[in-house]
N, C-alpha and C positions, 0 to 999 in steps of 0.2 A: 514347505509353504512357499507357494509362487509369490513373486513381488507385485507390487501394485503398479498398474501401468498407468503412467502419466503422461497426458498430452500437454505441451507448453504452447500457448498462443502469444505471439509476440517474441518468437524465438529467434528473430534476427537482431533484437535491441540489446542494449546493455544487460537488463535483468533478464532476459530470455537468455543470454549466453550464459550468466551466472547460474541460473536454475539448471542449466543442461551439465554444466560442470559439477553442481552438486548432486544431481541426480546420477552422474557416472560413478560416483563413491558411495552411494546410498546402498545400506544392506536391505532395505524394505521396499525401495522403489526403483522403478526403472524407466527410462523415456520411452514413450510408445508412439508419439507424434510430435512435429515440430511446425507450427502454423506461422506463416509470414504473409505479409500483405500481398494482394493480387499485384503481378507485375513487378515485384522485387526482383533485382538484377541477380540476387544470390538463390533464387529458388533454384531447387535441384541439386543444390550443393549438400554435402554430408553435414549434418547438423553438428556433429562434434569437431569437424575440422574448422567449420564457421566459429565456433565457440573457443579454439585454440586448444582442442584436447585431441585424442585419438579417434578414428571413425566410430561413430554408433550404428552405422547402418539405416539409420532413420535420415531421410532426406528433408529437406526444407520445403515445404508446400503450402499453397494457399488453399488446399483442401480442407475447409473446416468440418463437412459433414463426416469426411474419412478418418479425422482424428477423433471425433465423438465415438465412430463406430471401433477405433483400435484402442480407446482409453478406458480407463475404470474412473478416472479422476482427472478434470481439466484445470489448468492454472492460466488465467489471463493477466498478461501484463503488456497489453497492446495499447492501442490509443482510444480515447473516448467515441471518436468518431463511427468506429464499426461496433462499439460495445452492444447496441440492442440488437444486432445480428447474432454475436456470439451468444448472450443470453438466452435468445430465442432458439437457438440451435442445440444448445445444452439442455433447455426446458423439452425440446420436441423428442431428444434422445434421452431424457430423464438420467444426466448425468451430472454427478457432485461438480460444482464450481468454486475455484480459489479465486476471487478478485482483487487484485492488485493495482489495476489501472485507475489512475488519478485523473482528476479534472471531470468528473462526472458530474452531472446536473441534479437538481432535486427531482426532477422527472425520473432520470435514471435509477435513482436510490428508491423511489416508489415502484418502480419495476421489479428491482430485486427484491423489496420485501415481499412483493406478490409472488413471484417465482419462488421464492423460500417456502411457500405454503405447499409447493410439489416436489422439489429438490432441494437438498442440503447445498448452501451456501457458506463460505467463510469470507467475509467483507471487512477489510481492514484498510485503513489508509498506509499503514506500514507494518510490515511484517516481521521486523526485527524484535528479538527478546528484550535488547536494551531499552528501544523506544517505548515498547508497551510499559516497560517498568517505568519510563519517563511520564508516560500517562498517569501511571497509579500515584507515584510521587507528586506530580503537579496537583492531583485531586486532592491529596492529604495537606498539601501546602496552603492552597487556596481555601479550604475550609478552616485551617488555623489562622491564617493570616491576612484573609482579604479585607477586613473592615478597616485596618491600619497600613496596608501597604499597596503602593502602585503597582500595577501589573504591565508589563510589556513583553512581548513575543518577537523573536527575531530567528527567521530562517534562512539558511545559505545552502545554495546548491550551485552546480556546475553551469556555466553559462550556455548550455545547451537544452536546459529544462524550460518548457514553454509555460505551464500553469504556475501562479503565483497568487497568492501565498500558497505554499506546497500543501497536499493533502493531509500531511503529518500536522503541519502549522495550523491548519482549519480545525482539526480534531482537538488539538490542544485549547484552541479556543472554545469549543463546545464543552469541553472538560471544565475550563475555567468559569464559563457562564453558569454551568450547572452547580459546580460547587459553590460559588459565590452569590447566587441567587441574581444574577443580571441579565440582562437581554442584548439582542443584536444592536439595540439603539445606543448601548454603552461602548461599542466597537468602532475603532478608526483604523484606517488602513494606511499607514505612512503619514508624513507631515509635510507641508509645504504651505509657506505664507505665514500670515498672522493668525494666531488663535488666542482665545481667552485662557486664563489659567486653567490647568488641567483639571477636569472634574474627578472627583473621588472615585467615582464607580468606573472610569474610563480603562478600556484594555486597549492598547495600542499593537497592531500587526505590522512588522517590518520585513522587507524581504531584500536578498542580496543574490545576486546571480553572476558569478564570477570564476574564470579558471575552470578546474576540474574536480572541484568539491564534490564528494560522493554525497554528502548531506549531514548538516548540522543544524540543531535546533536547541535555542536557550530560552528559559521562561525566567524573567526576573521579577524579583519582589522587591521593591524599594519602600524604606521608611525613612524619616529624617535622621535616624540612628544607625541603620545598617541596611545591606543588601544581602539578598538571597539569590543565587544563580543555580538553577537545575539544566544542566547541559547534557546532550549527547551527541557524540560526533561518530559518524559511519566512518571507518578507515577502509572497507572494502563491501563491495555490494553483495558478497556472498553471506553478510549477515541478514539481508532480506531474503536472498534466495534460499538459504536454510529454513528461514521462517515459513517461508512459502511452501517448501517441501513437508515439513511439518505438518502445516494445515491441511494439505492434500492427503496426508497419511491420517490425520484426524478424520477427516469427512468420509474415507472410505469404510462402506458398511452403514452409514448413516441413511435414513430414508429421507428426511425432510428437516428444514428448520434453518433461522438465519443466526449465524454464529460469528463471534470476533475473536482476535488472539488472545484475549483473556482467557475464554473458552478452551482455546487450543492449548495454551500454556498452563491453565489451571490456576490463574492468578485471582 
């Protein structure tokens, strides 16, 4: 049985390199294309060498159309600025798409939902198996504890990360709002200055950007008598890359639909 051909968009970045490393060891999938931004200084380099492994024979290129033609499934970990073009090209070529890019707008998410009526898409703010368990555990805890516990969320990432809060933290917020029957009006983002006493339904989002932290998320539940913390710490980006490759393999052969990592993992 031939391997699934996977094209990686955003191949020059940290996540792109990790996905290429994971694909080099996969028994089910193989790298078929490695897309980088137009004008990237490493365009034309071997993608394996750029990722710190042996040569793959796949050169870094900005030719998005050729990547679609050469691949069975695409994984996008680029930036939100080129997202619409990436989605439209996948749609035109009827290619399954795994979307791991963060910082997407509500308008982008509407486009994703519309595109999923034609092509299969996995869209998740975090591809890690552990983080998706964090989502589920947070949902369970919020349903049990929300009436008597104050809720706070902290996300910590490396100093280079541009979006804040992270996509994972924002999804945790959505999980908490749904499970505790609250709305965006109950959410605050950081604190500065004088505040009235904390509202019982308040959910606070906090962000730290420092050092080279791969990713850490904690959901806190506080009562006057006790504190519960649910934390996920990523030690290596390969945890996200492995999940992204699992998602690509999950999509292969599907005709259309919008999926998340719960579907991929069977949670």
